[in-house]
DOLO-666265 format. One record per residue (C-alpha): residue number from 1; residue in one letter; chain; x negated, y negated, z negated. Coordinates in pm, whole numbers, plus 50000, padded with zeros to 5 digits. Layout:
BEGIN
k; r; c; X; Y; Z
NUM; A; A; X; Y; Z
...
END
This chain:
BEGIN
k; r; c; X; Y; Z
1; M; A; 77510; 81808; 32271
2; V; A; 77315; 81772; 32593
3; G; A; 77410; 82125; 32701
4; A; A; 77781; 82063; 32645
5; L; A; 77772; 81730; 32827
6; F; A; 77576; 81899; 33107
7; F; A; 77873; 82134; 33149
8; S; A; 78109; 81839; 33142
9; M; A; 77925; 81684; 33436
10; F; A; 77908; 82025; 33605
11; L; A; 78288; 82045; 33608
12; G; A; 78367; 81679; 33668
13; V; A; 78137; 81633; 33967
14; G; A; 78144; 81986; 34110
15; L; A; 78523; 82021; 34119
16; R; A; 78580; 81678; 34274
17; Q; A; 78315; 81745; 34539
18; G; A; 78516; 82052; 34640
19; F; A; 78766; 81822; 34813
20; G; A; 78552; 81788; 35124
21; I; A; 78557; 82163; 35190
22; F; A; 78929; 82160; 35272
23; V; A; 78972; 81839; 35477
24; E; A; 78988; 82010; 35817
25; T; A; 79225; 82281; 35685
26; W; A; 79460; 82024; 35535
27; E; A; 79461; 81834; 35866
28; R; A; 79603; 82144; 36034
29; E; A; 79838; 82264; 35758
30; F; A; 79982; 81922; 35673
31; G; A; 79982; 81791; 36031
32; A; A; 79770; 81491; 35924
33; T; A; 79473; 81292; 36055
34; V; A; 79133; 81271; 35887
35; A; A; 79219; 80917; 35775
36; A; A; 79550; 81032; 35621
37; V; A; 79383; 81310; 35421
38; S; A; 79111; 81063; 35325
39; V; A; 79373; 80839; 35162
40; A; A; 79412; 81094; 34882
41; A; A; 79038; 81097; 34821
42; S; A; 79018; 80719; 34850
43; I; A; 79292; 80667; 34592
44; G; A; 79122; 80930; 34379
45; W; A; 78791; 80744; 34375
46; F; A; 78968; 80421; 34276
47; M; A; 79171; 80591; 34003
48; N; A; 78859; 80761; 33874
49; G; A; 78685; 80425; 33846
50; A; A; 78977; 80267; 33662
51; S; A; 78990; 80571; 33434
52; Q; A; 78622; 80534; 33343
53; V; A; 78681; 80184; 33208
54; L; A; 78961; 80317; 32986
55; M; A; 78758; 80623; 32881
56; G; A; 78456; 80409; 32797
57; W; A; 78674; 80179; 32586
58; L; A; 78819; 80480; 32403
59; I; A; 78472; 80623; 32339
60; D; A; 78361; 80292; 32183
61; R; A; 78659; 80309; 31946
62; V; A; 78752; 80671; 31877
63; G; A; 78445; 80862; 31995
64; G; A; 78377; 81096; 32281
65; R; A; 78474; 81439; 32148
66; V; A; 78850; 81403; 32199
67; V; A; 78804; 81212; 32525
68; V; A; 78592; 81475; 32704
69; T; A; 78795; 81769; 32572
70; V; A; 79136; 81632; 32670
71; A; A; 78998; 81524; 33008
72; T; A; 78871; 81875; 33074
73; A; A; 79210; 82024; 32989
74; A; A; 79380; 81777; 33226
75; M; A; 79130; 81865; 33499
76; G; A; 79211; 82234; 33460
77; I; A; 79584; 82166; 33485
78; G; A; 79525; 81949; 33792
79; C; A; 79329; 82227; 33966
80; A; A; 79617; 82468; 33901
81; L; A; 79866; 82220; 34048
82; M; A; 79647; 82183; 34360
83; A; A; 79752; 82538; 34451
84; L; A; 80111; 82410; 34490
85; V; A; 80032; 82112; 34716
86; N; A; 80191; 82131; 35062
87; N; A; 80173; 81774; 35198
88; V; A; 79959; 81460; 35183
89; F; A; 80192; 81289; 34933
90; L; A; 80146; 81567; 34677
91; L; A; 79773; 81566; 34750
92; V; A; 79769; 81198; 34651
93; V; A; 79966; 81268; 34332
94; V; A; 79765; 81569; 34213
95; Y; A; 79415; 81494; 34338
96; G; A; 79435; 81120; 34383
97; A; A; 79599; 81057; 34044
98; L; A; 79587; 81343; 33790
99; M; A; 79255; 81508; 33870
100; S; A; 79077; 81181; 33938
101; L; A; 79197; 81023; 33614
102; A; A; 79088; 81333; 33424
103; S; A; 78744; 81344; 33582
104; G; A; 78686; 80990; 33457
105; G; A; 78658; 81135; 33107
106; L; A; 78415; 81417; 33178
107; S; A; 78174; 81281; 33439
108; G; A; 77985; 80960; 33509
109; G; A; 77997; 80697; 33237
110; P; A; 78154; 80871; 32933
111; P; A; 77901; 81156; 32894
112; T; A; 77606; 80922; 32947
113; A; A; 77747; 80673; 32694
114; I; A; 77781; 80952; 32437
115; A; A; 77425; 81074; 32500
116; A; A; 77279; 80723; 32480
117; R; A; 77388; 80708; 32115
118; W; A; 77200; 81027; 32037
119; F; A; 76864; 80931; 32190
120; R; A; 76631; 80631; 32190
121; R; A; 76273; 80750; 32251
122; R; A; 76370; 80988; 32533
123; R; A; 76696; 80833; 32641
124; G; A; 76617; 80850; 33012
125; T; A; 76514; 81214; 32995
126; A; A; 76820; 81320; 32792
127; I; A; 77066; 81141; 33020
128; S; A; 76898; 81279; 33331
129; V; A; 76929; 81635; 33196
130; L; A; 77304; 81605; 33146
131; V; A; 77349; 81418; 33476
132; S; A; 77173; 81705; 33652
133; G; A; 77482; 81904; 33553
134; G; A; 77662; 81719; 33832
135; S; A; 77396; 81835; 34078
136; V; A; 77425; 82192; 33955
137; G; A; 77802; 82158; 33988
138; G; A; 77758; 82071; 34354
139; L; A; 77500; 82349; 34396
140; V; A; 77722; 82618; 34243
141; L; A; 78086; 82513; 34274
142; V; A; 78090; 82377; 34632
143; P; A; 77949; 82697; 34792
144; F; A; 78148; 82909; 34542
145; L; A; 78478; 82741; 34632
146; T; A; 78387; 82760; 35001
147; Y; A; 78332; 83135; 34991
148; L; A; 78650; 83186; 34787
149; F; A; 78830; 82984; 35054
150; V; A; 78684; 83196; 35336
151; W; A; 78749; 83527; 35161
152; T; A; 79097; 83446; 35028
153; N; A; 79258; 83104; 35079
154; W; A; 79222; 82750; 34952
155; R; A; 79503; 82784; 34696
156; A; A; 79331; 83078; 34526
157; A; A; 79007; 82880; 34515
158; W; A; 79175; 82603; 34315
159; L; A; 79332; 82853; 34073
160; V; A; 78988; 82998; 33996
161; A; A; 78858; 82644; 33940
162; S; A; 79142; 82585; 33695
163; A; A; 79047; 82895; 33496
164; I; A; 78685; 82780; 33471
165; A; A; 78789; 82445; 33325
166; L; A; 79051; 82576; 33081
167; V; A; 78886; 82897; 32962
168; L; A; 78523; 82784; 32949
169; G; A; 78521; 82404; 32944
170; V; A; 78778; 82315; 32679
171; P; A; 78649; 82542; 32398
172; L; A; 78285; 82454; 32466
173; L; A; 78334; 82078; 32460
174; W; A; 78560; 82075; 32154
175; T; A; 78313; 82293; 31962
176; A; A; 77983; 82132; 32063
177; V; A; 78041; 81760; 32120
178; R; A; 78005; 81513; 31834
179; N; A; 78072; 81142; 31868
180; D; A; 77755; 81007; 31714
181; P; A; 77447; 81130; 31521
182; R; A; 77592; 80946; 31221
183; D; A; 77860; 81219; 31208
184; L; A; 77581; 81452; 31095
185; G; A; 77406; 81195; 30877
186; L; A; 77128; 81155; 31135
187; L; A; 76958; 80878; 31329
188; P; A; 76906; 80893; 31709
189; D; A; 76669; 81167; 31831
190; G; A; 76778; 81379; 31535
191; D; A; 76568; 81182; 31288
192; A; A; 76676; 81200; 30925
193; P; A; 76701; 80879; 30717
194; A; A; 76441; 80868; 30439
195; D; A; 76710; 80849; 30170
196; R; A; 76942; 81100; 30331
197; G; A; 76942; 81337; 30038
198; Q; A; 77030; 81063; 29789
199; L; A; 77338; 80912; 29954
200; P; A; 77683; 81043; 30045
201; V; A; 77728; 81109; 30416
202; E; A; 77940; 80800; 30485
203; S; A; 77678; 80578; 30320
204; Q; A; 77405; 80738; 30530
205; R; A; 77562; 80619; 30854
206; P; A; 77348; 80342; 31005
207; A; A; 77563; 80093; 31193
208; V; A; 77516; 80084; 31569
209; A; A; 77428; 79716; 31536
210; E; A; 77114; 79810; 31343
211; A; A; 76959; 79989; 31641
212; W; A; 76679; 79820; 31830
213; E; A; 76824; 79559; 32062
214; G; A; 76699; 79335; 32339
215; P; A; 76770; 78963; 32379
216; L; A; 77086; 79022; 32588
217; A; A; 77251; 79271; 32347
218; V; A; 77624; 79201; 32321
219; S; A; 77897; 79262; 32065
220; R; A; 78169; 79181; 32322
221; W; A; 78145; 79357; 32657
222; Q; A; 78275; 79051; 32844
223; S; A; 77967; 78854; 32733
224; A; A; 77740; 79078; 32941
225; Y; A; 77887; 78934; 33262
226; R; A; 77740; 78594; 33185
227; S; A; 77393; 78727; 33271
228; A; A; 77237; 78849; 33595
229; P; A; 77126; 79210; 33522
230; I; A; 77478; 79352; 33484
231; W; A; 77576; 79206; 33822
232; Q; A; 77261; 79335; 33989
233; L; A; 77322; 79682; 33849
234; S; A; 77694; 79679; 33929
235; V; A; 77664; 79561; 34290
236; A; A; 77391; 79815; 34360
237; Y; A; 77607; 80082; 34197
238; W; A; 77896; 79978; 34425
239; V; A; 77671; 80071; 34718
240; C; A; 77589; 80399; 34546
241; G; A; 77962; 80470; 34536
242; V; A; 78002; 80387; 34904
243; T; A; 77730; 80631; 35007
244; T; A; 77798; 80922; 34769
245; A; A; 78176; 80924; 34813
246; S; A; 78156; 80911; 35191
247; I; A; 77924; 81212; 35202
248; T; A; 78117; 81406; 34937
249; V; A; 78437; 81384; 35140
250; H; A; 78306; 81374; 35499
251; Y; A; 77982; 81579; 35502
252; V; A; 78152; 81908; 35585
253; R; A; 78388; 81736; 35832
254; W; A; 78088; 81572; 36002
255; A; A; 77915; 81911; 36022
256; L; A; 78223; 82066; 36187
257; S; A; 78220; 81784; 36444
258; E; A; 77861; 81885; 36524
259; G; A; 77958; 82250; 36574
260; I; A; 77821; 82368; 36240
261; A; A; 78011; 82636; 36042
262; P; A; 78172; 82525; 35713
263; T; A; 77979; 82789; 35515
264; T; A; 77652; 82655; 35657
265; A; A; 77752; 82299; 35568
266; A; A; 77842; 82410; 35215
267; L; A; 77503; 82580; 35178
268; A; A; 77333; 82261; 35294
269; F; A; 77531; 82064; 35036
270; G; A; 77423; 82321; 34780
271; L; A; 77059; 82265; 34880
272; L; A; 77113; 81890; 34846
273; S; A; 77245; 81948; 34495
274; A; A; 76958; 82180; 34402
275; I; A; 76697; 81930; 34514
276; N; A; 76887; 81657; 34335
277; A; A; 76891; 81854; 34009
278; A; A; 76511; 81866; 34018
279; G; A; 76492; 81503; 34131
280; V; A; 76719; 81380; 33852
281; L; A; 76508; 81557; 33589
282; A; A; 76188; 81414; 33734
283; I; A; 76339; 81064; 33748
284; G; A; 76450; 81091; 33386
285; I; A; 76103; 81185; 33266
286; L; A; 75939; 80913; 33476
287; S; A; 76194; 80654; 33359
288; D; A; 76073; 80692; 33000
289; R; A; 75723; 80599; 33120
290; L; A; 75770; 80359; 33415
291; P; A; 75994; 80055; 33478
292; R; A; 76344; 80184; 33547
293; R; A; 76422; 79908; 33800
294; V; A; 76135; 80022; 34025
295; L; A; 76252; 80381; 34023
296; L; A; 76610; 80270; 34088
297; G; A; 76505; 80059; 34388
298; V; A; 76300; 80344; 34534
299; V; A; 76593; 80587; 34495
300; Y; A; 76823; 80360; 34698
301; L; A; 76561; 80317; 34972
302; I; A; 76506; 80693; 34998
303; R; A; 76881; 80744; 35039
304; A; A; 76884; 80479; 35314
305; L; A; 76630; 80688; 35505
306; A; A; 76851; 80995; 35464
307; F; A; 77147; 80813; 35623
308; V; A; 76933; 80706; 35918
309; L; A; 76829; 81069; 35971
310; L; A; 77195; 81168; 36010
311; V; A; 77214; 80943; 36316
312; V; A; 76876; 80990; 36485
313; L; A; 76837; 81369; 36451
314; P; A; 77045; 81636; 36630
315; G; A; 77323; 81794; 36423
316; P; A; 77160; 82107; 36271
317; S; A; 76832; 81926; 36204
318; A; A; 77017; 81627; 36055
319; L; A; 77219; 81858; 35828
320; W; A; 76911; 82002; 35658
321; A; A; 76703; 81684; 35672
322; F; A; 76976; 81495; 35491
323; A; A; 77004; 81773; 35234
324; V; A; 76632; 81744; 35156
325; V; A; 76583; 81365; 35170
326; G; A; 76927; 81273; 35039
327; G; A; 76899; 81532; 34765
328; A; A; 76594; 81355; 34628
329; S; A; 76811; 81052; 34550
330; W; A; 77168; 81172; 34505
331; L; A; 77261; 81139; 34136
332; A; A; 76930; 80986; 34026
333; T; A; 77098; 80645; 34012
334; V; A; 77321; 80757; 33723
335; P; A; 77065; 80800; 33442
336; L; A; 76869; 80497; 33562
337; T; A; 77176; 80270; 33571
338; S; A; 77310; 80394; 33236
339; S; A; 76971; 80373; 33064
340; L; A; 76902; 80025; 33197
341; T; A; 77243; 79909; 33081
342; A; A; 77175; 80047; 32732
343; D; A; 76825; 79896; 32726
344; V; A; 76946; 79549; 32821
345; Y; A; 77287; 79520; 32653
346; G; A; 77259; 79752; 32351
347; L; A; 77485; 80032; 32228
348; R; A; 77777; 79856; 32064
349; R; A; 77982; 79819; 32383
350; L; A; 77790; 80062; 32600
351; G; A; 78089; 80286; 32673
352; T; A; 78288; 79998; 32815
353; L; A; 77994; 79855; 33012
354; V; A; 77904; 80189; 33166
355; G; A; 78273; 80241; 33242
356; M; A; 78283; 79905; 33421
357; A; A; 77972; 79995; 33621
358; N; A; 78138; 80318; 33724
359; F; A; 78450; 80124; 33821
360; F; A; 78237; 79926; 34067
361; H; A; 78091; 80257; 34189
362; Q; A; 78429; 80420; 34243
363; V; A; 78584; 80115; 34412
364; G; A; 78300; 80128; 34663
365; G; A; 78365; 80498; 34706
366; A; A; 78739; 80451; 34752
367; L; A; 78683; 80196; 35027
368; A; A; 78420; 80406; 35203
369; V; A; 78615; 80732; 35198
370; Y; A; 78905; 80577; 35389
371; L; A; 78692; 80366; 35627
372; F; A; 78463; 80657; 35718
373; G; A; 78770; 80867; 35801
374; L; A; 78918; 80581; 36004
375; A; A; 78588; 80537; 36191
376; F; A; 78590; 80904; 36287
377; D; A; 78952; 80885; 36408
378; L; A; 78869; 80579; 36621
379; W; A; 78534; 80684; 36773
380; D; A; 78518; 81059; 36710
381; S; A; 78181; 80994; 36543
382; Y; A; 78043; 80894; 36204
383; D; A; 77728; 80728; 36346
384; L; A; 77834; 80365; 36298
385; A; A; 77954; 80434; 35944
386; F; A; 77626; 80606; 35855
387; L; A; 77422; 80311; 35986
388; V; A; 77631; 80065; 35782
389; G; A; 77566; 80284; 35478
390; A; A; 77191; 80275; 35544
391; G; A; 77193; 79894; 35563
392; L; A; 77383; 79864; 35236
393; L; A; 77136; 80099; 35067
394; V; A; 76841; 79884; 35171
395; A; A; 77016; 79582; 35018
396; A; A; 77086; 79780; 34696
397; G; A; 76722; 79882; 34674
398; L; A; 76601; 79525; 34700
399; L; A; 76861; 79405; 34450
400; S; A; 76749; 79667; 34198
401; L; A; 76385; 79575; 34239
402; S; A; 76472; 79213; 34159
403; I; A; 76601; 79293; 33806
404; R; A; 76381; 79119; 33544
405; E; A; 76345; 79428; 33330
406; R; A; 76035; 79316; 33140
407; R; A; 76215; 79006; 33021
408; W; A; 76548; 79159; 32919
409; S; A; 76497; 79527; 32835
410; V; A; 76457; 79639; 32473
411; R; A; 76166; 79856; 32590
412; Y; A; 75965; 79541; 32648
413; A; A; 76142; 79259; 32463
414; G; A; 76328; 79418; 32172
415; S; A; 76235; 79429; 31806
416; P; A; 76316; 79689; 31540
417; P; A; 76574; 79613; 31273
418; S; A; 76455; 79469; 30945
419; Q; A; 76402; 79729; 30674
END
């Protein structure tokens, strides 16, 4: 399960991050500005966020197997259609709509919501392992697509990406993913019910409501928004969206403005992803032992430092410094946010709640992608945008640290179901 969902994140994050490689080329071929090309990415981040709400709702009702498999197939078709794009309008339709809607089913909230149902004791570790698939996607697919682009052309690069999704992704996810441990007559963590051998499979299925729950556990997702933690997590996650989307789309373009070759920038982004893969795994392990809110706050503050380094250091030094410092924090917010949401609000409406959190994240990203491009067109520099991002990250760190985890989390306040 975790391996298949790891590959889901690998595709969903890695392929979408490939957009930034081609921004400067599309400017020239389509006769567009950075801001105009950024509109496609901006719409894409918004559509992806809206999609994650729908995908989370579907997972709560029909399960995740069909959702992630169909989304992967749609992503593969979208990559193939990217090879036919010849203007900004089609870029908006294919990337901004089709691919971004599809990626909402195979990255971010849906895979983490599926995994949360399979684990309780090591939930943070399990989610961090599959989330690291996104980091590995950036590590492998961004440099891979860049070198394909340099050796052939950008259209061929997208056709190869399509083949990866359709030939590898679809069969793997359909074969390996299961909606819930109850489908196999198991409890979370693979535990077997004591009376498993005496009951038919359907009777063995423990209801989600019987899982350990904290005092804020909800049966209706709307009820969660009457309490503070979901707002604290969502607003901080909005800032996460602002800062990850802006770098995903504009990092290579910023590097070109500093006289750095696109292959070098792609390698630096690969290093960022490699460091993040290790960081996400470490965060996951630590989050099963330490308060998640503290780790989440520290992650945002580390990323704030990385944004400052982009402004104060010269271009080549800033490129690698950001890769190292930013990499330590990049996707680490995902397992922490998803795990905290599960800990505080329970599993019954987790798919929808995580989808809503990701909607906040992607709305922030959509806004930032366009505004960062506009800032560059106006001032021929990203410095002001990077400093604004740093300030928002400091605020997100403080907001995360203020969450009253010991009062509301099932790890501290919950009780086991009656036997």
